[in-house]
C-alpha positions in Angstrom: 33.9 65.3 -20.5 30.2 64.4 -19.9 28.6 65.7 -16.8 28.0 62.1 -15.5 31.6 61.1 -15.9 32.8 64.2 -14.1 30.5 63.5 -11.2 31.8 59.9 -11.0 35.4 61.2 -11.0 34.6 63.7 -8.2 32.8 61.0 -6.2 35.8 58.6 -6.5 38.2 61.3 -5.5 36.0 62.1 -2.4 35.9 58.4 -1.5 39.7 58.1 -1.8 40.2 61.2 0.3 37.9 59.8 3.0 39.7 56.5 3.1 43.1 58.3 3.3 41.7 60.3 6.2 40.6 57.2 8.0 44.0 55.5 7.4 45.9 58.6 8.7 46.6 58.3 12.5 45.1 61.1 14.5 47.6 63.8 15.5 47.6 64.4 19.2 47.7 68.0 20.3 51.0 69.4 21.6 49.4 70.5 24.8 47.9 67.1 25.5 51.3 65.4 24.7 53.1 67.8 27.0 50.7 67.0 29.8 50.9 63.3 29.5 54.7 63.1 29.0 56.0 65.7 31.4 53.3 67.1 33.8 51.7 63.8 34.7 54.9 62.1 36.0 55.8 65.3 37.9 52.5 65.3 39.6 52.8 61.6 40.4 56.3 62.2 41.8 55.1 65.1 43.9 52.2 63.0 45.3 54.6 60.2 46.2 57.0 62.6 48.0 54.0 64.2 49.8 52.8 60.8 51.1 56.4 60.0 52.1 56.8 63.3 54.0 53.4 62.7 55.8 54.4 59.2 56.9 57.7 60.5 58.2 56.1 63.4 60.0 53.7 61.1 61.8 56.8 59.1 63.1 55.1 55.8 62.3 58.5 54.2 61.8 61.8 55.2 63.5 64.2 57.5 61.7 66.6 54.8 60.8 63.9 52.9 59.0 62.2 55.8 57.2 64.3 58.9 56.8 62.9 62.2 55.7 62.7 62.9 52.0 65.1 65.9 52.4 67.7 63.6 54.1 67.6 61.3 51.1 67.8 64.2 48.7 70.9 65.5 50.6 72.5 62.1 50.2 71.8 62.0 46.4 73.1 65.6 46.1 76.3 64.7 48.0 77.2 61.9 45.5 76.3 64.2 42.6 78.3 67.1 44.0 81.3 64.9 44.6 81.2 63.4 41.1 80.9 59.9 42.5 77.5 59.4 40.8 79.1 59.4 37.4 81.4 56.6 38.4 78.4 54.6 39.7 76.4 55.2 36.6 79.3 54.4 34.2 80.2 51.1 35.9 76.6 49.9 36.1 75.0 51.3 32.9 77.8 50.3 30.5 77.7 46.8 31.9 73.9 46.7 31.5 74.1 47.9 27.9 76.9 45.4 26.9 75.0 42.6 28.5 71.8 43.6 26.8 73.3 43.9 23.4 74.9 40.4 23.7 71.6 39.1 24.9 69.9 40.5 21.8 72.6 38.9 19.6 72.0 35.5 21.3 68.2 35.6 21.8 67.3 36.7 18.2 68.5 33.6 16.3 67.3 31.5 19.3 63.8 33.0 19.0 63.7 32.4 15.3 64.7 28.8 15.8 62.1 28.3 18.5 59.3 29.9 16.4 60.1 28.1 13.1 61.6 24.7 14.0 59.0 22.6 15.8 61.5 20.1 17.1 63.6 22.9 18.8 60.5 24.4 20.3 59.4 21.1 21.7 62.8 20.3 23.0 63.9 23.6 24.7 60.8 25.8 24.6 59.6 24.8 28.1 63.2 25.3 29.4 63.4 28.8 28.0 60.0 29.7 29.6 61.2 28.2 32.9 64.4 30.2 32.8 62.3 33.4 32.3 60.4 32.7 35.4 63.5 31.9 37.5 64.6 34.9 39.6 68.0 36.1 38.2 69.4 36.5 41.7 69.4 32.7 42.0 72.2 32.6 39.4 74.5 34.9 41.3 76.0 32.3 43.7 76.5 29.8 40.8 78.1 32.4 38.6 80.5 33.5 41.4 81.5 29.9 41.9 82.0 29.4 38.2 84.0 32.5 37.4 84.8 34.2 40.7 83.9 37.8 41.6 84.7 39.0 38.0 82.9 40.7 35.2 82.3 37.3 33.6 80.1 36.3 36.5 78.2 39.6 36.2 77.6 39.2 32.5 76.6 35.5 33.0 73.8 36.6 35.3 72.7 39.3 32.9 72.5 37.0 30.0 70.6 34.3 31.8 68.1 36.9 32.9 67.6 38.7 29.6 67.9 36.0 26.8 64.7 34.1 27.7 62.6 37.2 27.8 63.8 38.5 24.4 63.5 35.1 22.8 60.0 34.5 24.1 59.0 38.0 23.0 60.2 37.2 19.4 58.4 33.9 19.4 55.1 35.5 20.5 55.5 38.1 17.8 56.1 35.5 15.1 53.2 33.4 16.3 50.9 36.3 15.6 52.1 36.9 12.0 49.3 36.1 9.4 50.3 32.8 7.6 49.9 34.4 4.2 53.0 36.6 4.7 55.6 33.7 4.8 53.8 32.0 2.0 54.0 35.1 -0.2 57.7 35.4 0.6 58.3 31.7 -0.3 56.3 32.1 -3.5 58.5 35.1 -4.5 61.7 33.0 -3.9 62.8 34.3 -0.5 65.2 31.9 1.2 65.2 31.2 5.0 67.6 34.1 5.8 65.7 36.6 3.5 62.4 35.5 4.9 63.6 36.0 8.5 65.2 39.4 7.7 62.5 40.9 5.4 59.3 39.2 6.5 59.4 37.6 9.9 61.3 40.2 11.9 59.5 43.3 10.5 56.1 41.6 10.9 56.9 40.4 14.4 58.3 43.8 15.4 55.6 44.8 18.0 56.1 41.5 19.9 59.8 41.6 19.4 60.0 45.1 20.8 57.9 44.1 23.8 60.4 41.3 24.4 63.3 43.8 24.1 61.7 46.0 26.7 61.3 43.1 29.0 64.8 41.9 28.3 66.2 45.3 29.2 64.3 45.2 32.4 65.6 41.8 33.2 69.2 42.9 32.3 69.0 45.9 34.7 67.5 43.9 37.5 69.9 41.0 37.0 72.8 43.4 37.0 71.7 45.1 40.2 71.2 41.7 41.9 74.7 40.6 40.8 76.4 43.9 41.9 74.5 43.7 45.2 75.8 40.3 46.1 79.1 39.9 44.3 81.0 42.8 45.7 84.8 43.1 45.0 87.3 45.9 44.4 88.1 44.4 40.9 84.5 44.8 39.9 84.5 48.5 40.3 82.0 50.6 42.3 78.5 50.6 40.7 75.0 51.4 42.0 74.7 47.9 43.4 77.8 48.2 45.4 76.7 51.6 46.6 73.4 50.1 47.8 75.2 47.2 49.5 77.5 49.7 51.4 74.4 51.5 52.6 73.0 48.3 54.0 76.3 47.3 55.5 76.6 50.7 57.3 72.9 50.7 58.3 72.6 54.1 56.5 69.0 54.2 55.4 69.6 57.4 53.5 72.2 55.7 51.4 69.9 52.7 50.8 67.0 54.9 49.7 69.3 57.1 47.6 70.6 54.0 45.8 67.1 52.7 45.2 66.0 56.0 43.7 69.1 56.2 41.5 68.5 52.7 40.2 64.8 53.6 39.6 65.7 56.8 37.8 68.1 55.0 35.4 65.4 52.5 34.6 62.8 55.2 33.9 65.2 57.2 31.9 66.1 54.3 29.5 62.4 53.6 29.1 61.5 57.2 28.2 64.6 58.0 26.1 64.9 54.7 24.2 62.0 52.3 24.3 59.1 54.7 24.4 60.1 56.5 21.2 60.8 53.2 19.5 57.4 51.9 20.5 55.6 55.0 19.3 57.4 54.8 16.0 56.4 51.2 15.5 52.8 51.8 16.5 52.6 55.0 14.4 53.8 53.1 11.3 50.9 50.6 11.9 48.3 53.3 12.5 48.0 52.5 16.2 49.2 55.7 17.8 46.0 55.9 19.8 47.5 53.2 22.0 50.0 55.7 23.4 
């Protein structure tokens, strides 16, 4: 092989290696990841408790309005030690998951219709956006009058809170797809279902995932609102009912404990489910620097 040809081959290989290095997402150091994922939330939580303890020690508010952090912790430990917390979590979390999955099943085809059928978008698009901005607690009285204090009323509130967010997230994701992708699929003979499954949904995944995260948040908030208002023995005893009992008994420790338990469940679902999914999607697109 002539010397000039060998040099050209080496230069081409170097260029390809450089382009591959540019395309490869930077790997974060394990120490930095540990700090961001574990230590930072712990420091923030410790700072929050310290501020809470300081305000309590200054007696700015009476004890029945702002209990000490240790009193709230003792209340949380009491329900954990008695085993009641598992009943609360089961009743509330399984309802939220079922309601969320049903919402996804309803909102996904609805979002596809809104994004790809102009007539449907013009007809019900503003309604879907309006439902998304409507507080889910407003549906609780209507749902109770429609179905009584039953699980059907609870799930109705959850669906009406979550479906608009998921559908609008999918619409936003599809709107950002480059027009060339659907055209290529059509040129290759993809039908409507194949185009939706293999082109639209994968390409719109970042926006769709954002809609799913928001839909879960609305599912959880809607469920808590429904459980807080629609209390009945046949509905079981969830976190919302526990919070309602604390209010009825004027036990601020119970109220604060219920708020914290609801908060911890929301944060746990975010960290265990949606954060890994978001990282995987962004990593596949070379955007891990965003996390």
